[in-house]
BALOBA-1460 file (C-alpha; in Angstrom, 3 decimals):
// residues 142
<rec num="1" residu="m" x="83.758" y="141.030" z="13.244"/>
<rec num="2" residu="m" x="80.021" y="141.403" z="12.847"/>
<rec num="3" residu="n" x="79.912" y="143.342" z="16.139"/>
<rec num="4" residu="e" x="82.238" y="146.031" z="14.789"/>
<rec num="5" residu="f" x="80.704" y="149.389" z="13.989"/>
<rec num="6" residu="v" x="79.916" y="150.243" z="10.370"/>
<rec num="7" residu="h" x="82.121" y="153.348" z="10.605"/>
<rec num="8" residu="t" x="85.187" y="151.093" z="10.927"/>
<rec num="9" residu="i" x="84.727" y="149.679" z="7.405"/>
<rec num="10" residu="m" x="82.695" y="152.283" z="5.499"/>
<rec num="11" residu="t" x="84.030" y="154.581" z="2.805"/>
<rec num="12" residu="k" x="83.947" y="158.072" z="4.270"/>
<rec num="13" residu="n" x="82.853" y="161.017" z="2.103"/>
<rec num="14" residu="p" x="81.809" y="158.844" z="-0.838"/>
<rec num="15" residu="v" x="81.400" y="160.153" z="-4.358"/>
<rec num="16" residu="s" x="77.859" y="161.492" z="-4.759"/>
<rec num="17" residu="i" x="75.815" y="163.390" z="-7.322"/>
<rec num="18" residu="p" x="73.421" y="166.349" z="-7.099"/>
<rec num="19" residu="v" x="69.711" y="165.643" z="-7.500"/>
<rec num="20" residu="k" x="69.528" y="167.925" z="-10.579"/>
<rec num="21" residu="s" x="71.960" y="165.743" z="-12.555"/>
<rec num="22" residu="t" x="71.255" y="163.652" z="-15.634"/>
<rec num="23" residu="l" x="72.030" y="160.033" z="-16.354"/>
<rec num="24" residu="k" x="74.938" y="161.199" z="-18.525"/>
<rec num="25" residu="d" x="76.483" y="162.719" z="-15.384"/>
<rec num="26" residu="v" x="75.859" y="159.455" z="-13.532"/>
<rec num="27" residu="k" x="77.440" y="157.328" z="-16.263"/>
<rec num="28" residu="d" x="80.472" y="159.631" z="-16.418"/>
<rec num="29" residu="i" x="81.000" y="159.310" z="-12.657"/>
<rec num="30" residu="f" x="80.600" y="155.530" z="-12.791"/>
<rec num="31" residu="d" x="83.139" y="155.312" z="-15.613"/>
<rec num="32" residu="q" x="85.671" y="157.686" z="-14.009"/>
<rec num="33" residu="n" x="85.532" y="156.241" z="-10.499"/>
<rec num="34" residu="r" x="84.972" y="152.522" z="-11.114"/>
<rec num="35" residu="i" x="82.028" y="152.457" z="-8.691"/>
<rec num="36" residu="h" x="78.575" y="150.890" z="-8.957"/>
<rec num="37" residu="h" x="76.503" y="152.851" z="-6.411"/>
<rec num="38" residu="l" x="76.007" y="156.584" z="-6.336"/>
<rec num="39" residu="p" x="74.170" y="158.486" z="-3.591"/>
<rec num="40" residu="v" x="71.995" y="161.353" z="-4.836"/>
<rec num="41" residu="l" x="71.986" y="164.497" z="-2.674"/>
<rec num="42" residu="n" x="69.686" y="167.532" z="-2.626"/>
<rec num="43" residu="e" x="70.857" y="171.146" z="-2.427"/>
<rec num="44" residu="e" x="71.147" y="170.933" z="1.373"/>
<rec num="45" residu="g" x="73.323" y="167.837" z="1.140"/>
<rec num="46" residu="d" x="70.586" y="165.494" z="2.372"/>
<rec num="47" residu="l" x="70.371" y="161.992" z="0.927"/>
<rec num="48" residu="e" x="67.524" y="161.802" z="-1.595"/>
<rec num="49" residu="g" x="68.225" y="158.469" z="-3.218"/>
<rec num="50" residu="l" x="70.663" y="156.008" z="-4.711"/>
<rec num="51" residu="i" x="71.340" y="155.063" z="-8.320"/>
<rec num="52" residu="t" x="73.291" y="152.003" z="-9.399"/>
<rec num="53" residu="t" x="74.822" y="150.580" z="-12.536"/>
<rec num="54" residu="y" x="72.052" y="147.972" z="-12.399"/>
<rec num="55" residu="d" x="69.455" y="150.759" z="-12.585"/>
<rec num="56" residu="l" x="71.075" y="151.994" z="-15.799"/>
<rec num="57" residu="w" x="71.263" y="148.475" z="-17.202"/>
<rec num="58" residu="k" x="67.603" y="147.675" z="-16.550"/>
<rec num="59" residu="l" x="66.553" y="151.035" z="-18.032"/>
<rec num="60" residu="n" x="67.757" y="149.658" z="-21.378"/>
<rec num="61" residu="r" x="68.190" y="153.023" z="-23.117"/>
<rec num="62" residu="n" x="70.856" y="154.246" z="-25.533"/>
<rec num="63" residu="f" x="73.683" y="156.264" z="-23.992"/>
<rec num="64" residu="e" x="72.736" y="159.105" z="-26.333"/>
<rec num="65" residu="d" x="69.438" y="159.467" z="-24.410"/>
<rec num="66" residu="y" x="71.133" y="159.827" z="-21.017"/>
<rec num="67" residu="a" x="71.701" y="163.593" z="-21.287"/>
<rec num="68" residu="s" x="67.935" y="164.174" z="-21.383"/>
<rec num="69" residu="i" x="66.960" y="161.841" z="-18.520"/>
<rec num="70" residu="p" x="66.998" y="163.322" z="-14.990"/>
<rec num="71" residu="v" x="68.558" y="161.147" z="-12.299"/>
<rec num="72" residu="t" x="65.310" y="161.527" z="-10.309"/>
<rec num="73" residu="q" x="63.446" y="159.438" z="-12.909"/>
<rec num="74" residu="v" x="65.666" y="156.422" z="-12.327"/>
<rec num="75" residu="m" x="67.109" y="156.658" z="-8.801"/>
<rec num="76" residu="n" x="65.716" y="154.660" z="-5.919"/>
<rec num="77" residu="s" x="64.283" y="156.983" z="-3.293"/>
<rec num="78" residu="k" x="63.046" y="154.320" z="-0.879"/>
<rec num="79" residu="i" x="66.362" y="152.893" z="0.260"/>
<rec num="80" residu="a" x="67.688" y="151.094" z="3.289"/>
<rec num="81" residu="k" x="70.268" y="153.070" z="5.256"/>
<rec num="82" residu="v" x="72.495" y="152.462" z="8.233"/>
<rec num="83" residu="t" x="74.177" y="154.770" z="10.730"/>
<rec num="84" residu="p" x="77.888" y="154.809" z="11.579"/>
<rec num="85" residu="d" x="77.112" y="153.155" z="14.923"/>
<rec num="86" residu="d" x="75.103" y="150.282" z="13.464"/>
<rec num="87" residu="k" x="76.862" y="146.934" z="13.519"/>
<rec num="88" residu="v" x="78.540" y="145.423" z="10.472"/>
<rec num="89" residu="g" x="76.297" y="142.408" z="11.091"/>
<rec num="90" residu="t" x="73.239" y="144.585" z="10.474"/>
<rec num="91" residu="a" x="74.646" y="145.664" z="7.114"/>
<rec num="92" residu="a" x="75.572" y="142.054" z="6.269"/>
<rec num="93" residu="e" x="72.063" y="140.879" z="7.129"/>
<rec num="94" residu="l" x="70.558" y="143.529" z="4.837"/>
<rec num="95" residu="f" x="72.929" y="142.517" z="2.039"/>
<rec num="96" residu="l" x="71.981" y="138.859" z="2.387"/>
<rec num="97" residu="d" x="68.271" y="139.304" z="3.004"/>
<rec num="98" residu="r" x="67.539" y="142.008" z="0.450"/>
<rec num="99" residu="r" x="70.293" y="141.285" z="-2.100"/>
<rec num="100" residu="f" x="71.592" y="144.834" z="-1.699"/>
<rec num="101" residu="h" x="75.222" y="145.539" z="-2.442"/>
<rec num="102" residu="a" x="75.513" y="149.013" z="-0.925"/>
<rec num="103" residu="l" x="74.026" y="150.957" z="1.949"/>
<rec num="104" residu="p" x="74.344" y="154.693" z="2.463"/>
<rec num="105" residu="v" x="75.593" y="155.575" z="5.937"/>
<rec num="106" residu="v" x="73.744" y="158.576" z="7.343"/>
<rec num="107" residu="e" x="73.608" y="160.778" z="10.397"/>
<rec num="108" residu="g" x="70.108" y="162.172" z="10.303"/>
<rec num="109" residu="k" x="69.613" y="162.961" z="6.624"/>
<rec num="110" residu="k" x="73.291" y="163.709" z="5.960"/>
<rec num="111" residu="l" x="75.391" y="161.216" z="4.021"/>
<rec num="112" residu="v" x="78.609" y="160.420" z="5.903"/>
<rec num="113" residu="g" x="79.663" y="157.254" z="4.128"/>
<rec num="114" residu="i" x="78.745" y="154.175" z="2.170"/>
<rec num="115" residu="v" x="79.281" y="150.533" z="3.027"/>
<rec num="116" residu="t" x="79.243" y="147.773" z="0.424"/>
<rec num="117" residu="s" x="79.199" y="144.011" z="0.483"/>
<rec num="118" residu="f" x="82.768" y="144.262" z="-0.853"/>
<rec num="119" residu="d" x="83.778" y="146.272" z="2.251"/>
<rec num="120" residu="v" x="82.481" y="143.487" z="4.501"/>
<rec num="121" residu="l" x="84.302" y="140.827" z="2.473"/>
<rec num="122" residu="r" x="87.569" y="142.819" z="2.395"/>
<rec num="123" residu="y" x="87.436" y="143.493" z="6.142"/>
<rec num="124" residu="e" x="86.878" y="139.841" z="6.979"/>
<rec num="125" residu="f" x="89.593" y="138.716" z="4.549"/>
<rec num="126" residu="q" x="92.128" y="141.131" z="6.069"/>
<rec num="127" residu="r" x="91.296" y="139.886" z="9.557"/>
<rec num="128" residu="e" x="91.879" y="136.278" z="8.488"/>
<rec num="129" residu="y" x="94.963" y="136.832" z="6.336"/>
<rec num="130" residu="e" x="97.489" y="139.338" z="7.643"/>
<rec num="131" residu="k" x="99.585" y="138.981" z="4.502"/>
<rec num="132" residu="p" x="97.391" y="138.995" z="1.372"/>
<rec num="133" residu="i" x="97.548" y="136.115" z="-1.051"/>
<rec num="134" residu="l" x="97.784" y="137.743" z="-4.462"/>
<rec num="135" residu="y" x="96.958" y="136.043" z="-7.707"/>
<rec num="136" residu="e" x="99.846" y="137.845" z="-9.423"/>
<rec num="137" residu="d" x="102.304" y="136.286" z="-6.944"/>
<rec num="138" residu="i" x="101.140" y="132.809" z="-7.927"/>
<rec num="139" residu="l" x="101.554" y="133.562" z="-11.630"/>
<rec num="140" residu="a" x="105.039" y="135.036" z="-11.080"/>
<rec num="141" residu="k" x="106.223" y="131.791" z="-9.455"/>
<rec num="142" residu="s" x="105.046" y="129.651" z="-12.393"/>
């Protein structure tokens, strides 16, 4: 499994946000899409950074302030990235070593996907269990 290519488990064409956005835009996207990591793209579509729900939490500002705070003030611009042809094991090692939970997948500077620690866990689980074991099924039998 760890020798599979990242492109086999990544989310293609992930939700992203323009570099000129505000934190209000970021929060709205997080709320609407139930995601925790948001790539930030410039006008040419190149990856400029990544902002996470943790970044908003540690900022410790009122939601009312978000409309006046540019995403560029909070996003991480020095981020680890992988390519579609990197191995899942490389992503897993970065997750474990650096405590990351998401890695943008790029070709050159262009964002083509995102891979998360959840993607690695889901992929491995599906390989091990062909038929999922659902918590709801257990409750229904009780």
